[in-house]
PAMAR-305611 format. One record per residue (C-alpha): residue in three letters; y, x, z; chain. Coordinates in nm, 2 decimals. Layout:
<pts>
code	c2	c1	c3	unit
Ala	Y	X	Z	A
...
</pts>
This chain:
<pts>
code	c2	c1	c3	unit
Met	0.00	0.00	0.00	A
Pro	0.33	0.16	-0.10	A
Tyr	0.54	-0.01	0.16	A
Asp	0.54	-0.04	0.54	A
Lys	0.54	-0.42	0.54	A
Glu	0.61	-0.42	0.92	A
Gly	0.92	-0.61	1.02	A
Lys	1.22	-0.74	0.83	A
Tyr	1.30	-0.41	0.66	A
Gly	0.95	-0.27	0.60	A
Asp	0.98	-0.31	0.23	A
Leu	1.26	-0.04	0.23	A
Ile	1.01	0.22	0.35	A
Val	0.81	0.39	0.07	A
Gln	0.50	0.58	0.19	A
Thr	0.29	0.60	-0.13	A
Leu	0.38	0.78	-0.46	A
Met	0.49	0.52	-0.72	A
Leu	0.57	0.68	-1.05	A
Pro	0.76	0.52	-1.34	A
Pro	0.54	0.45	-1.65	A
Asp	0.65	0.77	-1.84	A
Arg	0.53	0.99	-1.55	A
Lys	0.20	0.81	-1.51	A
Thr	0.04	0.92	-1.84	A
Pro	-0.27	1.13	-1.79	A
Glu	-0.11	1.41	-2.00	A
Ala	0.21	1.42	-1.79	A
Gln	0.01	1.41	-1.46	A
Ala	-0.23	1.68	-1.57	A
Ala	0.06	1.91	-1.68	A
Tyr	0.25	1.86	-1.35	A
Ala	-0.06	1.91	-1.14	A
Arg	-0.09	2.27	-1.28	A
Phe	0.22	2.38	-1.08	A
Gly	0.32	2.10	-0.84	A
Lys	0.23	1.79	-0.64	A
Arg	0.47	1.50	-0.63	A
Val	0.52	1.34	-0.29	A
His	0.74	1.04	-0.35	A
Trp	0.95	0.87	-0.61	A
Ile	1.20	0.60	-0.54	A
Asp	1.44	0.41	-0.77	A
Gly	1.56	0.06	-0.84	A
Ser	1.22	-0.04	-0.97	A
Val	1.04	0.07	-0.65	A
Val	1.30	-0.06	-0.41	A
Pro	1.57	-0.29	-0.56	A
Gly	1.91	-0.14	-0.51	A
Ala	1.79	0.22	-0.46	A
Phe	1.92	0.51	-0.65	A
Gln	1.66	0.76	-0.80	A
Met	1.51	1.04	-0.60	A
Asn	1.19	1.22	-0.62	A
Thr	1.02	1.49	-0.41	A
Ser	0.75	1.75	-0.49	A
Trp	0.59	2.07	-0.38	A
Tyr	0.59	2.36	-0.63	A
Phe	0.30	2.60	-0.58	A
Ala	0.26	2.79	-0.91	A
Pro	0.45	2.91	-1.21	A
Asn	0.52	2.62	-1.45	A
Arg	0.66	2.76	-1.78	A
Glu	0.33	2.71	-1.97	A
Ala	0.27	2.36	-1.83	A
Ile	0.63	2.25	-1.89	A
Leu	0.64	2.38	-2.25	A
Ala	0.30	2.20	-2.31	A
Asp	0.44	1.87	-2.19	A
Ala	0.68	1.74	-2.45	A
Thr	0.77	1.44	-2.23	A
Ser	0.90	1.66	-1.94	A
Pro	1.27	1.67	-1.91	A
Met	1.23	1.99	-1.71	A
Gly	1.15	2.18	-2.03	A
Arg	1.45	2.08	-2.23	A
Glu	1.83	2.07	-2.19	A
His	1.94	1.72	-2.09	A
Arg	2.22	1.54	-1.90	A
His	2.26	1.23	-1.70	A
Ala	2.54	0.97	-1.70	A
Ser	2.55	1.00	-1.32	A
Ala	2.57	1.30	-1.09	A
Glu	2.25	1.48	-0.99	A
Ile	2.16	1.70	-0.70	A
Leu	1.86	1.94	-0.71	A
Gly	1.72	2.09	-0.40	A
Phe	1.48	2.38	-0.36	A
Tyr	1.35	2.49	-0.01	A
Gly	1.12	2.76	0.10	A
Ser	0.84	2.68	0.34	A
Asp	0.88	2.96	0.60	A
Pro	1.01	2.80	0.92	A
Asp	1.10	3.15	1.05	A
Asp	1.31	3.23	0.75	A
Pro	1.43	2.90	0.60	A
Glu	1.68	3.07	0.36	A
Asp	1.41	3.26	0.18	A
Leu	1.28	3.04	-0.11	A
Gly	0.95	3.23	-0.12	A
Gly	0.96	3.24	-0.50	A
Glu	1.20	3.23	-0.79	A
Ile	1.34	2.93	-0.98	A
Glu	1.50	2.98	-1.32	A
Leu	1.75	2.71	-1.40	A
Tyr	1.99	2.68	-1.69	A
Ile	2.32	2.50	-1.65	A
Asn	2.50	2.44	-1.98	A
Gly	2.30	2.73	-2.13	A
Glu	2.38	2.97	-1.84	A
Lys	2.08	3.12	-1.67	A
His	2.06	3.12	-1.29	A
Leu	1.78	3.27	-1.08	A
Leu	1.74	3.11	-0.74	A
Thr	1.56	3.31	-0.47	A
Lys	1.71	3.14	-0.17	A
Ser	1.68	2.78	-0.05	A
Ser	1.94	2.60	-0.26	A
Leu	2.12	2.28	-0.34	A
Val	2.26	2.24	-0.70	A
Phe	2.52	1.98	-0.78	A
Leu	2.54	1.87	-1.14	A
Pro	2.84	1.65	-1.23	A
Pro	2.78	1.36	-1.48	A
Met	2.71	1.47	-1.83	A
Leu	2.67	1.85	-1.75	A
Pro	2.38	1.98	-1.96	A
His	2.11	2.14	-1.76	A
Cys	1.75	2.27	-1.78	A
Pro	1.50	2.40	-1.87	A
Leu	1.39	2.46	-1.51	A
Tyr	1.10	2.70	-1.46	A
Val	0.92	2.81	-1.15	A
Asn	0.87	3.18	-1.22	A
Arg	0.71	3.27	-0.89	A
Ala	0.59	3.07	-0.59	A
Asp	0.47	3.31	-0.31	A
Arg	0.46	3.01	-0.08	A
Pro	0.50	2.64	-0.16	A
Ile	0.86	2.54	-0.25	A
Phe	0.98	2.19	-0.16	A
His	1.18	2.04	-0.44	A
Phe	1.38	1.72	-0.47	A
Ser	1.62	1.57	-0.72	A
Val	1.86	1.28	-0.67	A
Val	2.03	1.10	-0.96	A
Met	2.29	0.85	-0.85	A
Asp	2.16	0.58	-1.07	A
Ala	1.89	0.31	-1.04	A
Ala	1.66	0.50	-1.28	A
Tyr	1.61	0.85	-1.40	A
Gln	1.74	0.87	-1.75	A
Ala	1.78	1.20	-1.94	A
Glu	1.99	1.21	-2.25	A
</pts>
C-alpha cells in the first residue's frame, strides 16, 4: 500500500515507490538498477497538489547505463519550466561533507565535478545535464525537486 491510510491525513504520506509510467518500463528500470535504487517519487499524480520530488541511492558509475537508456533525461541536456534543486549527499556520518564519490554535472554546457555533498539550484529554463556518477566509493543519496506537479523535461 503506497499510503499510510491512518487518520485524516494518512493519504499525504507516501511509503512505497510509485513511479510515473515513463519510468516503469522494464528497460528504464533495468538501466537504472545498474547504478542506483529509487526510494520514493511524489508528484501531483501520486498526491494531488504535490510538486515533483524523487529520491535515490547511487552506488555505481552510471555513464554506460545512462547512455544506453534513450528515455533517461539524465543522459541529455534538458530544461524545466519550473526551478529545480538537485541534492547529492555522502553516506559517511563521520564526514557528511565528503560525497564519497564523484558526480559529473553539466550546467548550460559547463562541466562541474562534485566531490562534496552538494545542493544545486537550477533556475527555470536553464539547460542542464548530462549527469554522470563517475565514482561511488560509498552509496550517494540523491534527490531532485521540480517545483511543478509533474517532472517534464524539454
